[in-house]
Residue, then its C-alpha position, 0 to 999 in steps of 0.5 A: m708812172d704806172d706799174l706796167t711802164q716801170r716793169r717794161k723799163l726794168l725787164s727790158a733794160l735788164s735783158h739788154g744789160a745782162i751782157f755786162l754781168s758776165s762775158s760767159i754764156i751764163s749772161i744769156g740766161i737772164p734774157i731767156a728767163i725773162l722771155i719765158i716768165s714775161d707775158d708782155q709782148v714788148i718785154k718778150d721782143n726786147a728779150k728776143e733781141s738781146i738773145n739774138f745779140h748774145i748769139n751774134l756776139y759769140l759767133y762773130g767772136i769765134v769767126f774773128g778769133l779764127l781770123l787772128f791768123v790773118v792781119i784783119g782779125f785783130p781790128l775786127l775783134i777790137l770793133l766787136l769789143v767796142a760794139s759789145f759795150v756801146l750797143p747794149i748801152m744804147a739799148i738800155v737808154h732806148a728801153a728807159s726812154e721809150p718803154n713801149k717800143s722794142y729796141r732792134y740791134p743793127f747788123i745782127f742776124r735774128l735767129v730767135 
C-alpha cells in the first residue's frame, strides 16, 4: 500500500479513537491538532467529524445529566455511554477499511 493510504488510515483512526484516551476535554485536542497539521481533505473531514462528535457528547452529557432529576435521565446517560464506545469503534473500522471516504456519525449536529 502506498504511504498516503497508510497515513489516511492512521490519522483518521487516531482522530476518531482519541475519545478513548481521556474522558476529559483534552481528548478533543488530538483531532484539532490533526485538523490543523493535515493537508489531506479526507483526514480533515474525519477530524472535523470527530470534533463534532466530541462536542455533541459533551452537550448531550450536560443535558442528560440535568435530566437525572427526572426518571428519564439515567437511561439516556446509559445510552450515551454505550454510543460513546460503539460509534467511535465503528468509525475506526470504517477508516481502516475505506481510507478514501470519511466517516459520518449518525444523530449528531455538525457545528464545525
